[in-house]
Wavefront OBJ file of the C-alpha trace (Angstrom):
o trace
v 43.395 -85.386 39.126
v 45.259 -84.577 35.841
v 49.046 -84.911 36.468
v 49.685 -81.438 35.077
v 47.069 -79.850 37.207
v 48.586 -81.569 40.155
v 52.182 -80.774 39.743
v 51.625 -77.024 39.058
v 48.487 -76.478 41.278
v 46.384 -75.233 38.346
v 42.668 -75.627 37.385
v 43.110 -76.429 33.602
v 46.209 -78.217 31.948
v 46.771 -75.298 29.730
v 50.082 -73.501 29.704
v 50.899 -70.311 27.977
v 54.115 -70.297 26.001
v 56.914 -68.019 27.491
v 57.532 -66.057 24.179
v 60.240 -63.453 23.890
v 58.630 -59.849 23.668
v 55.152 -61.393 23.845
v 54.849 -62.868 27.344
v 55.046 -60.054 29.982
v 53.473 -59.988 33.367
v 50.022 -58.910 32.203
v 49.678 -61.976 29.800
v 51.196 -64.463 32.315
v 48.899 -63.202 35.259
v 45.787 -63.190 33.061
v 46.365 -66.827 31.979
v 46.948 -67.888 35.634
v 43.777 -66.079 36.756
v 41.852 -67.796 34.215
v 42.880 -71.166 35.252
v 45.893 -71.992 33.265
v 49.496 -71.524 33.900
v 51.036 -68.202 32.726
v 54.699 -67.860 32.002
v 56.848 -64.732 31.841
v 59.245 -64.819 28.874
v 62.460 -63.892 30.349
v 64.476 -64.271 27.173
v 63.806 -60.710 26.151
v 64.451 -59.260 29.604
v 67.522 -57.856 31.333
v 67.678 -59.270 34.843
v 66.133 -56.210 36.597
v 63.301 -56.023 34.064
v 62.653 -59.719 34.818
v 62.445 -58.754 38.566
v 59.854 -56.094 37.801
v 57.697 -58.385 35.777
v 57.780 -61.048 38.424
v 56.782 -58.558 41.091
v 53.999 -57.166 39.012
v 52.700 -60.665 38.142
v 52.714 -61.441 41.905
v 50.660 -58.316 42.564
v 48.236 -59.327 39.753
v 47.560 -62.933 40.589
v 47.517 -65.180 43.600
v 47.617 -68.282 41.352
v 50.747 -70.117 40.334
v 52.810 -68.693 37.377
v 56.310 -69.451 36.123
v 59.264 -68.127 34.147
v 60.421 -69.401 30.762
v 64.239 -69.637 30.864
v 66.028 -70.021 27.614
v 69.355 -71.647 28.614
v 71.342 -70.174 25.821
v 70.667 -66.535 26.644
v 73.159 -64.180 28.343
v 72.517 -63.344 32.050
v 71.121 -66.820 32.668
v 72.728 -67.030 36.114
v 71.426 -63.545 37.081
v 68.063 -64.686 36.018
v 68.114 -67.663 38.016
v 69.325 -65.619 41.087
v 66.225 -63.416 40.637
v 63.869 -66.268 40.221
v 65.007 -67.771 43.529
v 64.965 -64.507 45.388
v 61.496 -63.647 44.135
v 60.056 -66.943 45.118
v 59.054 -68.157 41.744
v 57.998 -71.832 42.013
v 57.988 -72.899 38.384
v 60.573 -72.645 35.661
v 60.314 -73.896 31.959
v 63.656 -74.186 30.569
v 64.396 -74.420 26.825
v 67.161 -74.038 24.170
v 69.866 -75.941 26.009
v 70.648 -78.821 28.236
v 68.691 -78.773 31.577
v 71.408 -80.819 33.337
v 73.347 -77.781 34.762
v 70.637 -76.042 36.496
v 67.729 -78.412 37.171
v 68.919 -79.910 40.511
v 69.835 -76.408 41.909
v 66.471 -75.037 41.049
v 64.698 -77.956 42.631
v 66.788 -77.537 45.691
v 65.092 -74.090 46.042
v 61.596 -75.736 45.768
v 61.097 -74.974 42.104
v 59.377 -77.346 39.607
v 61.298 -77.617 36.414
v 59.769 -78.396 33.039
v 61.955 -78.635 29.972
v 61.244 -78.215 26.278
v 62.475 -80.791 23.777
v 61.900 -81.391 20.038
v 62.777 -85.198 19.931
v 62.878 -88.311 22.004
v 66.543 -88.318 22.448
v 66.481 -84.948 24.292
v 63.443 -86.198 26.296
v 65.483 -89.126 27.697
v 68.349 -86.817 28.489
v 65.952 -84.436 30.247
v 64.666 -87.248 32.382
v 68.293 -88.250 33.286
v 68.663 -84.587 34.401
v 65.716 -85.042 36.769
v 63.199 -82.555 35.340
v 59.624 -82.667 36.705
v 57.789 -82.233 33.343
v 58.673 -82.717 29.720
v 57.225 -80.314 27.056
v 57.390 -82.091 23.640
v 57.281 -79.337 20.846
v 56.497 -80.312 17.341
v 57.925 -78.190 14.487
v 54.611 -76.484 13.764
v 55.477 -74.204 16.665
v 56.565 -70.535 16.220
v 59.883 -69.228 17.417
v 62.854 -71.412 17.926
v 62.404 -75.091 17.080
v 63.983 -78.531 16.399
v 65.788 -78.970 13.171
v 64.384 -82.407 12.525
v 60.904 -81.105 11.697
v 59.056 -83.792 13.749
v 55.370 -83.000 13.902
v 53.458 -82.838 17.101
v 51.188 -85.768 16.110
v 54.297 -87.955 15.633
v 56.384 -86.473 18.589
v 53.845 -86.785 21.374
v 53.093 -90.600 21.086
v 56.738 -91.361 20.552
v 57.749 -89.625 23.676
v 54.712 -90.796 25.757
v 55.842 -94.385 25.152
v 59.322 -93.641 26.652
v 58.641 -91.432 29.733
v 56.736 -91.782 32.910
v 56.653 -88.235 34.118
v 54.041 -85.645 33.117
v 54.049 -84.702 29.434
v 52.888 -81.458 27.809
v 52.256 -81.127 24.123
v 53.243 -78.039 22.224
v 53.246 -76.856 18.602
v 50.026 -76.460 16.418
v 47.565 -76.415 19.307
v 45.053 -73.504 19.673
v 41.712 -75.119 20.162
v 39.881 -77.462 22.387
v 39.775 -80.010 19.688
v 43.566 -79.956 19.295
v 44.013 -80.074 23.003
v 41.831 -83.291 23.073
v 43.841 -84.742 20.203
v 47.128 -84.213 22.029
v 45.856 -85.714 25.218
v 44.488 -88.752 23.381
v 48.023 -89.278 21.936
v 49.548 -89.395 25.443
v 49.976 -85.813 26.593
v 48.744 -84.742 30.161
v 48.333 -81.129 29.024
v 49.133 -78.601 26.423
v 51.197 -75.482 25.885
v 49.981 -72.738 23.500
v 51.985 -69.827 22.223
v 50.462 -68.486 19.013
v 46.842 -68.400 20.333
v 47.987 -66.226 23.203
v 49.883 -63.905 20.970
v 46.545 -62.944 19.600
v 45.183 -61.721 23.025
v 44.524 -58.313 24.401
v 46.871 -59.038 27.282
v 49.865 -59.990 25.090
v 52.709 -57.512 25.118
v 53.420 -57.715 21.448
v 52.794 -54.708 19.200
v 49.215 -54.509 17.924
v 50.533 -54.473 14.301
v 52.136 -57.833 14.906
v 48.841 -59.158 16.486
v 46.982 -57.989 13.518
v 49.278 -59.635 11.083
v 48.962 -63.045 13.072
v 45.218 -63.050 12.689
v 45.449 -61.990 8.965
v 47.958 -64.604 7.640
v 46.785 -67.742 5.824
v 48.116 -71.217 5.376
v 51.736 -71.428 4.119
v 52.451 -68.091 5.492
v 55.219 -69.335 7.742
v 58.532 -71.277 7.344
v 61.176 -72.892 9.463
v 64.439 -71.247 8.485
v 67.979 -70.242 9.747
v 68.763 -73.814 10.830
v 72.505 -73.167 10.533
v 72.048 -70.628 13.346
v 69.116 -71.577 15.462
v 66.093 -72.848 13.620
v 63.050 -70.471 13.774
v 59.651 -70.307 12.407
v 58.863 -66.927 10.854
v 56.219 -65.273 8.837
v 57.305 -64.591 5.321
v 58.049 -60.970 5.097
v 60.816 -58.718 3.753
v 63.258 -59.892 6.284
v 62.491 -63.435 5.382
v 62.908 -62.789 1.750
v 66.342 -61.303 2.671
v 67.214 -64.708 4.168
v 66.098 -66.588 1.129
v 68.279 -64.396 -1.108
v 71.148 -64.996 1.126
v 70.667 -68.760 0.823
v 70.580 -68.454 -3.014
v 74.015 -66.728 -2.754
v 75.255 -69.532 -0.571
v 75.850 -67.222 2.459
v 78.200 -68.394 4.977
v 77.318 -68.852 8.713
v 78.902 -65.484 9.448
v 77.079 -63.768 6.708
v 73.738 -65.185 7.894
v 74.662 -64.137 11.462
v 75.320 -60.564 10.243
v 71.996 -60.565 8.472
v 70.186 -61.510 11.463
v 72.014 -58.995 13.627
v 70.710 -57.991 17.001
v 67.161 -56.830 17.897
v 65.313 -58.288 14.894
v 62.729 -60.083 17.111
v 62.253 -56.904 19.114
v 61.969 -54.785 15.953
v 59.132 -57.153 14.581
v 57.089 -58.369 17.464
v 57.538 -55.559 20.030
v 57.966 -52.483 17.894
v 55.667 -53.611 15.029
v 58.063 -53.442 12.001
v 56.327 -55.933 9.748
v 58.900 -55.614 6.867
v 62.366 -55.731 8.647
v 61.470 -57.398 11.790
v 61.602 -61.078 12.797
v 58.029 -62.189 13.082
v 57.969 -65.444 14.976
v 54.660 -67.374 14.932
v 53.362 -70.923 14.458
v 51.654 -72.619 11.582
v 48.381 -72.529 13.546
v 48.216 -68.799 13.119
v 46.329 -69.598 9.933
v 43.368 -70.698 12.201
v 43.415 -67.782 14.535
v 41.026 -65.150 13.200
v 40.539 -62.616 16.142
v 42.208 -61.005 19.085
v 40.453 -61.926 22.354
v 40.750 -61.313 26.064
v 42.721 -64.299 27.668
v 39.650 -65.209 29.732
v 37.547 -65.731 26.513
v 40.327 -67.740 24.920
v 40.521 -70.290 27.696
v 36.775 -70.417 28.184
v 36.279 -71.246 24.488
v 39.125 -73.927 24.610
v 37.696 -75.626 27.633
v 34.086 -75.550 26.321
v 35.166 -77.091 23.070
v 37.356 -79.615 24.767
v 34.385 -80.738 26.881
v 32.156 -80.967 23.858
v 34.466 -83.214 22.025
v 35.473 -85.438 24.979
v 31.799 -85.977 25.821
v 31.146 -87.410 22.332
v 31.361 -91.236 21.912
v 33.014 -92.297 18.585
v 32.257 -95.779 17.268
v 33.358 -97.460 14.070
l 1 2 3 4 5 6 7 8 9 10 11 12 13 14 15 16 17 18 19 20 21 22 23 24 25 26 27 28 29 30 31 32 33 34 35 36 37 38 39 40 41 42 43 44 45 46 47 48 49 50 51 52 53 54 55 56 57 58 59 60 61 62 63 64 65 66 67 68 69 70 71 72 73 74 75 76 77 78 79 80 81 82 83 84 85 86 87 88 89 90 91 92 93 94 95 96 97 98 99 100 101 102 103 104 105 106 107 108 109 110 111 112 113 114 115 116 117 118 119 120 121 122 123 124 125 126 127 128 129 130 131 132 133 134 135 136 137 138 139 140 141 142 143 144 145 146 147 148 149 150 151 152 153 154 155 156 157 158 159 160 161 162 163 164 165 166 167 168 169 170 171 172 173 174 175 176 177 178 179 180 181 182 183 184 185 186 187 188 189 190 191 192 193 194 195 196 197 198 199 200 201 202 203 204 205 206 207 208 209 210 211 212 213 214 215 216 217 218 219 220 221 222 223 224 225 226 227 228 229 230 231 232 233 234 235 236 237 238 239 240 241 242 243 244 245 246 247 248 249 250 251 252 253 254 255 256 257 258 259 260 261 262 263 264 265 266 267 268 269 270 271 272 273 274 275 276 277 278 279 280 281 282 283 284 285 286 287 288 289 290 291 292 293 294 295 296 297 298 299 300 301 302 303 304 305 306 307 308 309 310 311 312
């Protein structure tokens, strides 16, 4: 059995990204019901909102699901308390060191996966005792590594240096890409952008429509001084570029970002002033589909490719 399937108890080694404002209980439960692993994105939730989403997810699926836990967010310890109280069995931590909480979560029977953007952080995560590594290339949407290491380079580098299950993330939205990642050494894949363009995603329909309409070169990794993030180029993005041209300070960039930009863009649908986080692979996504169709298409394409025999 595939190591990712085994450790999480799922049918397919496909994990949905736990994206802020996009990954509510409806998306997570639909992915889990379709054979993958759904994740609730806790980064955009107050503690009691997270509890409600966990409970709704438990009511909507009998399959395993997890919670994405950005370690730099406020209320982190309240979130962990709720995760334990509600009996969540899987946590994907990100945006920080897993050393502080991994053992504590595992003591409560929780499997811990941690997202990294380079080999150094992967080794540190193993030292922290995590169960699974998620290696995310800089093609990915949202917050990202500043080194700009691509998934195709990152996966084999980390695969050679770890002996625990490895998940590839960043730039993956099809069965062919899933096959390529697994040939490079991954045991499974995590997809964010592909599930943004799903009917069950909690993002605003205007954001979803924008995702399926953008072409190549429509995104950029920016704001490395604060926390690197890949955005669709819109009015807010142009304000960032103008600030750079004026040699804006860290404080000025922070003030420009302000609070609630991601909610404004992805959840409320402000395509001009909002922060629109999405991956480069959005240029390949052309329609909004039900989660079940997305996963079926991915698995069918994966099987078609893997059944072929290539000889030189």
